[in-house]
N, C-alpha and C positions, 0 to 999 in steps of 0.2 A: 502495500500499499505506500502511497506517495503522500507521509505527513510530514507535515511544517512541526507541527506540536505534538507532541504525546503526553496525554491527562491519565492519572491512575486512579479509578473510585478506592475507596475505603476497602471494600469488599475485593479488588483485586489486589492490593496490596499484603491484604492479609493471608489470599490463597498462596500468594506469590511467597511470602514468609514461613507458612507449612511445607510448602513445595521445594523450598530452598531453589527460585528461581530468581535471578537478579533483574532489575529495570533494564540494564545495558541488553542482558540476553532476549528481552519480549523488543527490544527496540532494533535486533537484528533479526529477529522472526518477522517483524512487520517487514522486512525489504524482503525477504527470502520463502517466506510461507505462504501455503496456495491457500486461497479462499474455496472452502469445500460447500458453505451454504449461504445465499444471502438471504435477510428478513429488511425488507425495502421498506416494510409496513410498522418496524419497531418506532414506537413515540419515545422520547423527542426526537430520536435521531432514527436512522436507517444504520440497521448493522450487520455483520459479517461472522460467519465462523471460521476461523484459520486456522490449518494444521501446518506447525512447524517441528522441526526434528533438534535437541540439543544431543549432539551425539547422534545415539540411538533412540534416545528418550522421545518418545512422540509427544508433543503438545498441543494444544486447543486452546486457542484465545478467541474471544467474544469480544470485537470493537465496535464500536460505534463512531462512524466518519460524518464531521461537520463540514462540508464540502465551500463553506465559503469562508474559512479560518484554516482548512486544512489541518485541522486537527483532529488525531484519533484518540478516540476516549477509550480504553481499557477496561472494560466491564468487569470479565472474569479470566480465571487462564487455570486450566486442569489437565491432569493426564488423563486422556481418553481410556476408558475401562473395556481390555481386550472382548470382554463379556458381552459389552454392550455394543461394538465398534467392528464393523470389517477388519479383516487384517492387513489393510492399509490404510486404515482408523478414518476413511473417507466418508465411509456410508453407515449411518446406523441401521442395528439388526433388526428384523421385525420380531 
């Protein structure tokens, strides 16, 4: 994602702390990650689900994007549960 600014919600910071993920790692994943789902009707801003990897560790990032200011708001960060996601962590199992 092309973000000029990155903001972290309190929830995201708490989850990142619990999972030992650094802000700089998230900034890197915003550049290298893949958008695997879009939520254009989310309020107050449209959001996306990104998939990135820290080494071989899959990471999902929910990010809301404010286009006029080019600001990415990190909503939450988590490791996808292999039992709930496909082997490539791109699609949720039924």
